[in-house]
C-alpha positions, 0 to 999 in steps of 0.5 A: 098702329093705335086704332088696330091696338082699339079694336085688338081690344074690343076683339078680344072682349068678344073673343071671351065672351063668345069663345070665336078668338075675335077672328069675326072683327078683325078679318071684316076691319083689315079688309075694310083698312085694304088689305085683301082677304088671304092676308086678312085671313092669314093675319088674323092668325096671329092676332087670334094665338096671342087672343086665344092664349090669354084668354085660355090662360085665364080659363085654366086660372079660374077654373075653367077650362077642360083640358081633355075636350081642347085636344079632342076637338084640336087634334082634327082641327091641325090637319084640316085647318091645312086643307083651309089654307090651300083653299083660301089661296085658290079660290077668288076672294068674292066667293071666301066674302060670301062663303063666311057670310053663308056660314056667319047665317048657317050658324045663327040657324044651329044655335037656334035648332040646338034651343028647339032640340032642347025645350022639346026634349024629354026628362031623361034627354036632359041629362048629360051625355057623353058626346059620340067620337064622330061628333067630336071628330066632325066639329074639330075638323070643321072648326081646322076647316075654318081656321085656315080657310077664313081665317077666324079661328074656327069657333064660330062653327064650333060654338053651336057644333059642341052646342048641336052635335055635343050637348055641351052647355054654350058656356062651356062651348065658348070656354072649350072653343077659345081654347082649340083655337089656340091649335087651329090658330098656330097650324093655320097660321105658318100655312098662311107664314109660309105662303107670305100672307101674314102682316106680321106688325098689325097682327101684333097689335091686333093681338095685343089688345086682344090680349086684353081684352079677352082677360076682361070677357073671361072673368065676366063670363061665367056669371053671364046667363047663357040666353044673353051669350047667345043672342050676341054671338047671334046679332054678331054673325048677322051683323058682319054676314051682312056686311061680308055680302056688302063688302062682296059686290063692293070691292 
């Protein structure tokens, strides 16, 4: 349990820094410890819920939380998270692993695409704009599906989609994503719990460590350069994408 607690701290550090709930670290670690992909996804959602509540509370205390944006993205995610759980419980394990690897690589591209669009935009397009309803619905719904399907909270897609589709600065996207993950993790966790795919003790210790780790990086995030946050996010996705491809080939 000490090992899980320490891993949870690391996941919490990532959650506060990158807005991903910590599942991108918890899921591969649980799978590496011999837990089945579906149980890893369910257990990760429990730890993610604890971690995200802690990080969002700190963001709120620091005045870095936009509650309206959280609910706009969170409402469509509630229902779609259940769809993700349904699919995860019916797909083969190696398919799930390859799917999550492909998602990570796609997100690296999405972040780079947004940066290219920003560099080539006219001065008028640099002005803040109100995101369209469609962009909000797509971002929230896809985040919910991924929370249920891969047990990662949905932040790995919500962060780049907020940047790409909604025109949100990356640090704001990270902070908002962490709040939305509370909603997606609650919905997904309920689905996995009904099916008996949650390891409660392991998830609690991961979440407890994450609760501590996220407090550090939510305080640190506003002081960091946006490009550093972006590169850390992309490096993390690349590393675990390669790991999941290897794991799918070597179950």
